[in-house]
LOTORZA-611775 format. One record per residue (C-alpha): residue number from 0; residue in three letters; x, y, z. Coordinates in pm, whole numbers. Example, Ala and Ser with C-alpha at 12.3 -4.5 7.8 and 13.67 -1.06 7.14 Angstrom:
<pts>
<pt resi="0" resn="ALA" x="1230" y="-450" z="780"/>
<pt resi="1" resn="SER" x="1367" y="-106" z="714"/>
</pts>
This chain:
<pts>
<pt resi="0" resn="MET" x="2996" y="-367" z="-588"/>
<pt resi="1" resn="LYS" x="2778" y="-405" z="-282"/>
<pt resi="2" resn="ALA" x="2408" y="-449" z="-348"/>
<pt resi="3" resn="ALA" x="2167" y="-198" z="-199"/>
<pt resi="4" resn="ASN" x="2005" y="-274" z="137"/>
<pt resi="5" resn="ASN" x="1647" y="-400" z="86"/>
<pt resi="6" resn="THR" x="1508" y="-264" z="416"/>
<pt resi="7" resn="THR" x="1188" y="-66" z="354"/>
<pt resi="8" resn="THR" x="1037" y="203" z="578"/>
<pt resi="9" resn="THR" x="672" y="297" z="531"/>
<pt resi="10" resn="ILE" x="552" y="649" z="614"/>
<pt resi="11" resn="THR" x="220" y="826" z="568"/>
<pt resi="12" resn="LEU" x="207" y="1200" z="501"/>
<pt resi="13" resn="ASP" x="-115" y="1392" z="445"/>
<pt resi="14" resn="GLY" x="-295" y="1062" z="391"/>
<pt resi="15" resn="ILE" x="-47" y="944" z="125"/>
<pt resi="16" resn="THR" x="163" y="633" z="193"/>
<pt resi="17" resn="PHE" x="525" y="612" z="76"/>
<pt resi="18" resn="SER" x="776" y="330" z="83"/>
<pt resi="19" resn="ILE" x="1130" y="451" z="157"/>
<pt resi="20" resn="LYS" x="1423" y="227" z="69"/>
<pt resi="21" resn="GLN" x="1767" y="206" z="-84"/>
<pt resi="22" resn="SER" x="1778" y="98" z="-444"/>
<pt resi="23" resn="ASP" x="2021" y="35" z="-725"/>
<pt resi="24" resn="ASP" x="1753" y="-83" z="-967"/>
<pt resi="25" resn="PRO" x="1850" y="46" z="-1315"/>
<pt resi="26" resn="GLU" x="1494" y="155" z="-1396"/>
<pt resi="27" resn="ILE" x="1467" y="353" z="-1072"/>
<pt resi="28" resn="LEU" x="1809" y="511" z="-1135"/>
<pt resi="29" resn="GLU" x="1697" y="622" z="-1481"/>
<pt resi="30" resn="GLN" x="1387" y="786" z="-1330"/>
<pt resi="31" resn="ILE" x="1600" y="960" z="-1066"/>
<pt resi="32" resn="LYS" x="1840" y="1085" z="-1332"/>
<pt resi="33" resn="ALA" x="1548" y="1227" z="-1533"/>
<pt resi="34" resn="LEU" x="1402" y="1399" z="-1222"/>
<pt resi="35" resn="ASP" x="1744" y="1535" z="-1127"/>
<pt resi="36" resn="ASP" x="1802" y="1666" z="-1480"/>
<pt resi="37" resn="LYS" x="1465" y="1846" z="-1465"/>
<pt resi="38" resn="TYR" x="1509" y="2024" z="-1133"/>
<pt resi="39" resn="ILE" x="1877" y="2014" z="-1034"/>
<pt resi="40" resn="GLY" x="2075" y="1948" z="-1350"/>
<pt resi="41" resn="ILE" x="2025" y="2300" z="-1482"/>
<pt resi="42" resn="HIS" x="2237" y="2418" z="-1187"/>
<pt resi="43" resn="TYR" x="2482" y="2131" z="-1142"/>
<pt resi="44" resn="ALA" x="2430" y="1810" z="-1336"/>
<pt resi="45" resn="LEU" x="2456" y="1466" z="-1177"/>
<pt resi="46" resn="THR" x="2602" y="1201" z="-1406"/>
<pt resi="47" resn="MET" x="2469" y="847" z="-1415"/>
<pt resi="48" resn="GLU" x="2815" y="726" z="-1310"/>
<pt resi="49" resn="GLN" x="2799" y="947" z="-999"/>
<pt resi="50" resn="LEU" x="2445" y="830" z="-920"/>
<pt resi="51" resn="ILE" x="2545" y="464" z="-947"/>
<pt resi="52" resn="ALA" x="2848" y="527" z="-724"/>
<pt resi="53" resn="ILE" x="2628" y="694" z="-459"/>
<pt resi="54" resn="ALA" x="2375" y="409" z="-474"/>
<pt resi="55" resn="HIS" x="2649" y="150" z="-415"/>
<pt resi="56" resn="LYS" x="2794" y="349" z="-124"/>
<pt resi="57" resn="ASP" x="2467" y="345" z="77"/>
<pt resi="58" resn="GLY" x="2392" y="705" z="-17"/>
<pt resi="59" resn="LEU" x="2064" y="682" z="-208"/>
<pt resi="60" resn="LEU" x="1716" y="673" z="-55"/>
<pt resi="61" resn="VAL" x="1410" y="660" z="-279"/>
<pt resi="62" resn="ALA" x="1048" y="730" z="-193"/>
<pt resi="63" resn="LEU" x="792" y="527" z="-385"/>
<pt resi="64" resn="HIS" x="416" y="579" z="-402"/>
<pt resi="65" resn="GLN" x="223" y="293" z="-556"/>
<pt resi="66" resn="ASN" x="558" y="157" z="-679"/>
<pt resi="67" resn="LYS" x="635" y="478" z="-869"/>
<pt resi="68" resn="LEU" x="912" y="724" z="-786"/>
<pt resi="69" resn="ALA" x="794" y="1015" z="-571"/>
<pt resi="70" resn="GLY" x="1130" y="1153" z="-459"/>
<pt resi="71" resn="TYR" x="1487" y="1073" z="-362"/>
<pt resi="72" resn="SER" x="1768" y="1187" z="-134"/>
<pt resi="73" resn="LEU" x="2145" y="1159" z="-184"/>
<pt resi="74" resn="ILE" x="2423" y="1162" z="77"/>
<pt resi="75" resn="LEU" x="2798" y="1117" z="36"/>
<pt resi="76" resn="PHE" x="2985" y="930" z="308"/>
<pt resi="77" resn="GLU" x="3304" y="954" z="103"/>
<pt resi="78" resn="PRO" x="3401" y="1163" z="-202"/>
<pt resi="79" resn="ILE" x="3291" y="1037" z="-542"/>
<pt resi="80" resn="ASP" x="3516" y="1273" z="-739"/>
<pt resi="81" resn="LYS" x="3785" y="1536" z="-691"/>
<pt resi="82" resn="GLN" x="3525" y="1810" z="-647"/>
<pt resi="83" resn="HIS" x="3438" y="1695" z="-295"/>
<pt resi="84" resn="SER" x="3654" y="1665" z="15"/>
<pt resi="85" resn="PHE" x="3549" y="1627" z="377"/>
<pt resi="86" resn="ALA" x="3662" y="1462" z="700"/>
<pt resi="87" resn="SER" x="3598" y="1096" z="777"/>
<pt resi="88" resn="ASP" x="3344" y="1189" z="1048"/>
<pt resi="89" resn="GLU" x="3150" y="1419" z="811"/>
<pt resi="90" resn="ALA" x="2893" y="1346" z="541"/>
<pt resi="91" resn="LEU" x="2773" y="1566" z="255"/>
<pt resi="92" resn="LEU" x="2400" y="1584" z="187"/>
<pt resi="93" resn="TYR" x="2405" y="1590" z="-191"/>
<pt resi="94" resn="GLY" x="2046" y="1678" z="-267"/>
<pt resi="95" resn="THR" x="1683" y="1590" z="-200"/>
<pt resi="96" resn="THR" x="1423" y="1621" z="-475"/>
<pt resi="97" resn="VAL" x="1050" y="1550" z="-467"/>
<pt resi="98" resn="LYS" x="811" y="1534" z="-760"/>
<pt resi="99" resn="LYS" x="588" y="1840" z="-785"/>
<pt resi="100" resn="GLU" x="268" y="1655" z="-695"/>
<pt resi="101" resn="PHE" x="416" y="1536" z="-363"/>
<pt resi="102" resn="ARG" x="564" y="1864" z="-242"/>
<pt resi="103" resn="HIS" x="463" y="2067" z="67"/>
<pt resi="104" resn="ILE" x="359" y="1761" z="272"/>
<pt resi="105" resn="GLY" x="696" y="1694" z="440"/>
<pt resi="106" resn="LEU" x="836" y="1422" z="215"/>
<pt resi="107" resn="GLY" x="1165" y="1603" z="154"/>
<pt resi="108" resn="SER" x="1214" y="1659" z="527"/>
<pt resi="109" resn="ALA" x="1132" y="1294" z="597"/>
<pt resi="110" resn="LEU" x="1390" y="1173" z="344"/>
<pt resi="111" resn="ALA" x="1655" y="1408" z="483"/>
<pt resi="112" resn="GLY" x="1570" y="1293" z="836"/>
<pt resi="113" resn="LEU" x="1618" y="927" z="744"/>
<pt resi="114" resn="GLN" x="1954" y="1014" z="586"/>
<pt resi="115" resn="GLU" x="2053" y="1181" z="914"/>
<pt resi="116" resn="ILE" x="1961" y="866" z="1109"/>
<pt resi="117" resn="LYS" x="2170" y="661" z="870"/>
<pt resi="118" resn="ALA" x="2464" y="901" z="916"/>
<pt resi="119" resn="LYS" x="2440" y="875" z="1296"/>
<pt resi="120" resn="ASN" x="2442" y="496" z="1272"/>
<pt resi="121" resn="LYS" x="2764" y="520" z="1072"/>
<pt resi="122" resn="GLY" x="2933" y="735" z="1337"/>
<pt resi="123" resn="ILE" x="2907" y="1060" z="1141"/>
<pt resi="124" resn="LYS" x="2933" y="1371" z="1362"/>
<pt resi="125" resn="LYS" x="2859" y="1651" z="1118"/>
<pt resi="126" resn="LEU" x="2641" y="1696" z="811"/>
<pt resi="127" resn="ARG" x="2727" y="1950" z="546"/>
<pt resi="128" resn="LEU" x="2544" y="2073" z="238"/>
<pt resi="129" resn="THR" x="2533" y="2360" z="-8"/>
<pt resi="130" resn="VAL" x="2225" y="2551" z="-118"/>
<pt resi="131" resn="ARG" x="2165" y="2810" z="-389"/>
<pt resi="132" resn="PRO" x="2070" y="3144" z="-224"/>
<pt resi="133" resn="GLU" x="1757" y="3169" z="-441"/>
<pt resi="134" resn="ASN" x="1633" y="2830" z="-315"/>
<pt resi="135" resn="ALA" x="1464" y="2989" z="-14"/>
<pt resi="136" resn="ALA" x="1237" y="2690" z="51"/>
<pt resi="137" resn="ALA" x="1539" y="2458" z="87"/>
<pt resi="138" resn="VAL" x="1728" y="2707" z="305"/>
<pt resi="139" resn="LEU" x="1425" y="2745" z="533"/>
<pt resi="140" resn="MET" x="1374" y="2368" z="557"/>
<pt resi="141" resn="ARG" x="1735" y="2319" z="665"/>
<pt resi="142" resn="LEU" x="1726" y="2608" z="914"/>
<pt resi="143" resn="LYS" x="1412" y="2458" z="1072"/>
<pt resi="144" resn="ASN" x="1605" y="2132" z="1106"/>
<pt resi="145" resn="ASN" x="1884" y="2305" z="1304"/>
<pt resi="146" resn="PHE" x="2133" y="2353" z="1021"/>
<pt resi="147" resn="GLN" x="2332" y="2674" z="1038"/>
<pt resi="148" resn="ILE" x="2470" y="2885" z="756"/>
<pt resi="149" resn="ASN" x="2844" y="2878" z="818"/>
<pt resi="150" resn="GLY" x="2973" y="3014" z="490"/>
<pt resi="151" resn="PHE" x="2907" y="3159" z="149"/>
<pt resi="152" resn="ASP" x="3100" y="3081" z="-168"/>
<pt resi="153" resn="SER" x="3030" y="3288" z="-479"/>
<pt resi="154" resn="ASN" x="3206" y="3033" z="-703"/>
<pt resi="155" resn="TYR" x="3149" y="2698" z="-532"/>
<pt resi="156" resn="PHE" x="3157" y="2476" z="-840"/>
<pt resi="157" resn="GLY" x="3398" y="2692" z="-1034"/>
<pt resi="158" resn="ASP" x="3122" y="2818" z="-1261"/>
<pt resi="159" resn="GLU" x="3036" y="3143" z="-1079"/>
<pt resi="160" resn="SER" x="2744" y="2963" z="-913"/>
<pt resi="161" resn="PRO" x="2701" y="3094" z="-555"/>
<pt resi="162" resn="ARG" x="2614" y="2865" z="-264"/>
<pt resi="163" resn="PHE" x="2545" y="2889" z="107"/>
<pt resi="164" resn="VAL" x="2746" y="2631" z="303"/>
<pt resi="165" resn="MET" x="2527" y="2487" z="579"/>
<pt resi="166" resn="GLU" x="2631" y="2253" z="860"/>
<pt resi="167" resn="LYS" x="2471" y="2060" z="1144"/>
<pt resi="168" resn="ASN" x="2637" y="1886" z="1437"/>
<pt resi="169" resn="ILE" x="2437" y="1564" z="1476"/>
<pt resi="170" resn="VAL" x="2618" y="1444" z="1788"/>
<pt resi="171" resn="GLU" x="2487" y="1726" z="2005"/>
<pt resi="172" resn="SER" x="2160" y="1896" z="1916"/>
<pt resi="173" resn="LEU" x="2200" y="2260" z="1814"/>
<pt resi="174" resn="GLU" x="1940" y="2512" z="1925"/>
<pt resi="175" resn="LYS" x="1821" y="2773" z="1681"/>
<pt resi="176" resn="PRO" x="1995" y="3104" z="1755"/>
<pt resi="177" resn="ALA" x="1780" y="3375" z="1908"/>
<pt resi="178" resn="LYS" x="1702" y="3682" z="1705"/>
<pt resi="179" resn="PRO" x="1967" y="3940" z="1801"/>
<pt resi="180" resn="VAL" x="1869" y="4288" z="1915"/>
<pt resi="181" resn="ASN" x="2137" y="4441" z="1693"/>
<pt resi="182" resn="HIS" x="2255" y="4317" z="1356"/>
<pt resi="183" resn="ARG" x="2470" y="4471" z="1088"/>
<pt resi="184" resn="ALA" x="2286" y="4355" z="776"/>
<pt resi="185" resn="SER" x="1986" y="4151" z="667"/>
<pt resi="186" resn="LEU" x="1884" y="3964" z="356"/>
<pt resi="187" resn="VAL" x="1545" y="3846" z="230"/>
<pt resi="188" resn="LEU" x="1537" y="3528" z="20"/>
<pt resi="189" resn="THR" x="1239" y="3437" z="-197"/>
<pt resi="190" resn="PRO" x="1179" y="3111" z="-385"/>
<pt resi="191" resn="ASP" x="1331" y="3080" z="-731"/>
<pt resi="192" resn="HIS" x="1434" y="3445" z="-735"/>
<pt resi="193" resn="LYS" x="1806" y="3485" z="-788"/>
<pt resi="194" resn="PRO" x="1953" y="3750" z="-556"/>
<pt resi="195" resn="SER" x="2094" y="4056" z="-726"/>
<pt resi="196" resn="GLN" x="2466" y="4088" z="-787"/>
<pt resi="197" resn="THR" x="2473" y="4355" z="-514"/>
<pt resi="198" resn="THR" x="2324" y="4109" z="-265"/>
<pt resi="199" resn="LEU" x="2568" y="3835" z="-363"/>
<pt resi="200" resn="THR" x="2859" y="4075" z="-327"/>
<pt resi="201" resn="MET" x="2731" y="4182" z="14"/>
<pt resi="202" resn="LEU" x="2711" y="3818" z="123"/>
<pt resi="203" resn="ALA" x="3063" y="3743" z="5"/>
<pt resi="204" resn="MET" x="3201" y="4049" z="186"/>
<pt resi="205" resn="ALA" x="3005" y="3971" z="504"/>
<pt resi="206" resn="PHE" x="3141" y="3619" z="536"/>
<pt resi="207" resn="SER" x="3492" y="3727" z="435"/>
<pt resi="208" resn="VAL" x="3510" y="3957" z="740"/>
<pt resi="209" resn="GLY" x="3374" y="3697" z="979"/>
<pt resi="210" resn="MET" x="3008" y="3791" z="993"/>
<pt resi="211" resn="LYS" x="2769" y="3504" z="1063"/>
<pt resi="212" resn="VAL" x="2400" y="3431" z="1031"/>
<pt resi="213" resn="TYR" x="2273" y="3470" z="1386"/>
<pt resi="214" resn="ALA" x="1902" y="3432" z="1326"/>
<pt resi="215" resn="TYR" x="1629" y="3402" z="1069"/>
<pt resi="216" resn="TYR" x="1256" y="3442" z="1064"/>
<pt resi="217" resn="PRO" x="985" y="3392" z="800"/>
<pt resi="218" resn="GLU" x="863" y="3691" z="604"/>
<pt resi="219" resn="SER" x="583" y="3471" z="466"/>
<pt resi="220" resn="ASP" x="522" y="3102" z="408"/>
<pt resi="221" resn="GLN" x="825" y="3086" z="180"/>
<pt resi="222" resn="ALA" x="1031" y="3405" z="191"/>
<pt resi="223" resn="ILE" x="1273" y="3432" z="483"/>
<pt resi="224" resn="ARG" x="1495" y="3701" z="631"/>
<pt resi="225" resn="LEU" x="1849" y="3622" z="741"/>
<pt resi="226" resn="LEU" x="2015" y="3849" z="998"/>
<pt resi="227" resn="LEU" x="2390" y="3897" z="968"/>
<pt resi="228" resn="GLY" x="2595" y="4019" z="1261"/>
</pts>
């Protein structure tokens, strides 16, 4: 397998300095697996075999502070199992996780931004990702970075686990849609609060009849309202 690129990027956020680099170091991978199990694995577990495969396919970026793991970001440039399929000019952002003590300073956005630069350099035209509806902070971060909600799947992983499907064209910059005067439905998302079954059903029905998310705006620092039309 190909060894990870050793290029390191240094960034400073809120007075804290991080080193960002690719890594396939076994100790770092074990730390990433433990962090993923803590925050992501309860929803959809990442195996060590998948993590190693992503690392060796240029898909893993790690953020280190004082040589200790602060966060990581995963991107798939090609499928790693039968669960995923996408075009050769697309990439799937597979998750970005930051340790609790380094959140709310922009580290997650910085990692995702560096993954986008890497994708552009590889000739990728579109980024895709899925987000749990209750993960309002992640949805808002992606919307602010010009991703659009282009779909909703109430059973994305085959385990009745709903996901928004979000996409971004990285060849031509997409402007955020203006807030429409008229809309047919709206939905408020709040952090770590699973939408009711009624809300999930409404979302599934809305997307099944061709409704789209035309705009969003913050209700507060975290909660957001999506407008469907």
